C-alpha positions as CSV (number, residue, x, y, z in Angstrom):
1,M,-93.4,-3.9,-3.7
2,I,-97.3,-3.9,-4.5
3,A,-98.8,-4.3,-7.9
4,A,-102.5,-4.1,-8.9
5,I,-103.8,-7.0,-10.9
6,T,-106.4,-5.6,-13.4
7,D,-108.9,-6.9,-15.9
8,G,-109.3,-5.7,-19.4
9,A,-111.6,-2.9,-18.4
10,G,-108.9,-1.7,-15.8
11,A,-110.8,-2.7,-12.8
12,V,-108.7,-4.1,-9.9
13,Q,-109.1,-7.7,-9.4
14,G,-106.3,-8.4,-7.0
15,V,-103.0,-7.5,-5.5
16,H,-99.5,-8.9,-5.8
17,R,-97.0,-8.2,-3.0
18,T,-93.3,-9.0,-3.0
19,W,-91.3,-8.4,0.1
20,L,-88.0,-6.7,-0.7
21,A,-84.8,-6.7,1.3
22,P,-84.2,-3.3,3.2
23,D,-80.9,-2.7,1.3
24,G,-82.7,-3.1,-2.1
25,Q,-80.6,-6.1,-3.1
26,G,-83.2,-8.6,-3.9
27,K,-86.2,-10.2,-1.9
28,A,-86.6,-10.0,1.9
29,A,-85.5,-13.0,4.0
30,V,-89.1,-13.9,4.8
31,N,-91.2,-16.8,3.8
32,P,-93.2,-16.4,1.4
33,Q,-91.4,-13.6,-0.4
34,R,-94.4,-13.2,-2.8
35,R,-98.0,-13.3,-2.2
36,A,-101.0,-12.6,-4.5
37,M,-104.7,-12.4,-3.6
38,G,-107.8,-11.9,-5.6
39,H,-109.1,-12.9,-9.0
40,L,-105.9,-13.6,-10.8
41,L,-106.8,-16.1,-13.6
42,G,-107.0,-14.2,-17.0
43,N,-105.9,-11.0,-15.5
44,A,-102.5,-9.4,-15.3
45,V,-100.3,-6.7,-13.8
46,R,-100.4,-4.2,-16.6
47,L,-97.2,-2.4,-16.2
48,T,-98.0,-0.1,-19.4
49,S,-100.9,0.2,-21.7
50,Q,-101.1,-2.2,-24.6
51,D,-100.7,-1.1,-28.2
52,D,-101.4,-3.1,-31.2
53,I,-98.4,-5.2,-29.8
54,L,-97.9,-6.6,-26.3
55,V,-95.3,-8.4,-24.3
56,I,-96.6,-10.7,-21.7
57,G,-94.3,-12.7,-19.2
58,E,-94.4,-14.3,-15.9
59,G,-93.2,-12.3,-13.0
60,V,-93.4,-8.5,-12.2
61,E,-89.7,-8.3,-11.7
62,T,-88.9,-10.1,-15.0
63,M,-91.4,-7.7,-16.9
64,L,-90.0,-4.6,-15.2
65,S,-86.5,-5.6,-16.2
66,L,-87.6,-6.0,-19.8
67,S,-89.4,-2.7,-19.8
68,E,-86.2,-1.1,-18.2
69,A,-84.2,-2.3,-21.3
70,A,-86.9,-1.7,-23.9
71,P,-89.3,1.1,-22.6
72,G,-90.9,1.3,-25.9
73,L,-92.6,-2.1,-25.6
74,P,-95.8,-2.5,-23.8
75,V,-95.6,-5.1,-21.1
76,W,-97.7,-7.1,-18.7
77,A,-96.9,-9.5,-16.0
78,A,-99.1,-12.7,-15.6
79,L,-97.5,-13.6,-12.3
80,S,-96.8,-17.3,-12.9
81,S,-96.4,-19.8,-15.7
82,G,-99.9,-21.2,-15.0
83,H,-101.5,-17.7,-15.2
84,L,-99.3,-16.9,-18.4
85,G,-101.1,-19.4,-20.4
86,A,-104.5,-18.1,-19.4
87,V,-104.1,-14.3,-19.8
88,R,-107.1,-12.8,-21.6
89,L,-105.8,-11.1,-24.8
90,P,-106.9,-7.6,-25.5
91,E,-109.1,-6.6,-28.5
92,G,-107.1,-5.2,-31.4
93,L,-103.9,-7.1,-30.6
94,K,-101.9,-7.7,-33.9
95,R,-98.6,-9.1,-32.4
96,L,-97.9,-10.9,-29.2
97,Y,-94.4,-11.5,-27.7
98,V,-94.4,-14.1,-25.0
99,A,-91.4,-13.5,-22.5
100,I,-90.6,-16.9,-21.0
101,D,-88.5,-17.9,-18.1
102,R,-86.0,-20.6,-19.1
103,D,-87.7,-23.7,-17.6
104,P,-90.1,-26.2,-18.7
105,A,-93.1,-24.6,-17.1
106,G,-92.3,-21.2,-19.1
107,Q,-92.1,-23.3,-22.4
108,R,-95.4,-25.0,-21.7
109,A,-97.1,-21.6,-20.8
110,A,-95.8,-20.0,-23.9
111,E,-97.2,-22.8,-26.1
112,R,-100.6,-22.5,-24.5
113,L,-100.7,-18.7,-24.8
114,S,-99.3,-18.8,-28.4
115,A,-101.9,-21.4,-29.5
116,R,-104.7,-19.2,-28.1
117,A,-103.4,-16.1,-29.8
118,T,-102.9,-17.9,-33.1
119,E,-106.3,-19.1,-33.1
120,V,-107.6,-15.5,-33.1
121,G,-105.2,-14.3,-35.7
122,V,-102.5,-12.7,-33.6
123,S,-99.0,-13.2,-34.8
124,V,-96.8,-14.6,-31.9
125,R,-93.0,-14.6,-31.2
126,V,-91.4,-16.1,-28.1
127,L,-88.7,-14.1,-26.3
128,E,-86.1,-16.2,-24.5
129,P,-83.7,-14.9,-21.8
130,G,-79.9,-15.7,-22.0
131,L,-80.1,-16.7,-18.4
132,G,-83.0,-18.0,-16.2
133,D,-85.3,-15.0,-16.8
134,F,-84.9,-11.4,-18.1
135,N,-84.4,-10.0,-14.6
136,D,-81.3,-12.3,-14.4
137,D,-80.1,-10.9,-17.8
138,L,-80.5,-7.3,-16.7
139,R,-78.8,-7.7,-13.4
140,A,-76.0,-9.8,-14.9
141,N,-75.3,-7.8,-18.1
142,G,-77.1,-4.4,-18.0
143,N,-79.6,-2.6,-20.2
144,V,-77.6,-2.4,-23.4
145,A,-76.8,-6.0,-23.5
146,L,-80.4,-7.0,-22.8
147,R,-81.6,-4.7,-25.4
148,Q,-79.3,-6.0,-27.9
149,H,-80.4,-9.7,-26.9
150,L,-84.0,-8.6,-27.4
151,A,-83.3,-6.9,-30.8
152,G,-82.4,-10.3,-32.2
153,Q,-85.7,-11.7,-31.2
154,I,-88.0,-8.9,-31.8
155,G,-89.7,-8.8,-35.3
156,P,-88.3,-6.3,-37.7
157,E,-91.7,-4.3,-37.7
158,D,-91.1,-3.5,-34.0
159,R,-87.4,-3.0,-33.6
160,H,-88.0,0.8,-34.0
161,R,-89.5,0.6,-30.4
162,L,-86.1,-0.4,-29.0
163,P,-84.0,2.7,-28.0
164,S,-80.7,2.9,-30.0
């Protein structure tokens, strides 16, 4: 799987590669399974275009899973917890959802990004998975369960973006 890492103007700044198993059941049995190159810090894999709201999380698979369950939410992948805390926020953003992985690094990254967003007047909510990350949630429980889990965390002003 190949994903373009772009800046705020849409210019490609790097590439993220994930080697997948031939049967489609996870990552390939190679080391490393993922690799990124280019100018990563501050940039993201923009899986959808942003609106006045945005969901930013760590990995491409995690954010594709979130997008699968809630296609009405604009999502970006920062590629790691370290990069999550440093993503450049777009102009005109009103609400930010930070989709964390359930680990200490994800918590710290969410705190850094939340503080930066709050400083510039952006409202922030943290979205937490039930399992390790939202990809784990989707694979274990399916779209409907993940969507219901998200509905309990998304602000009331954005719940209309979730399919019924």
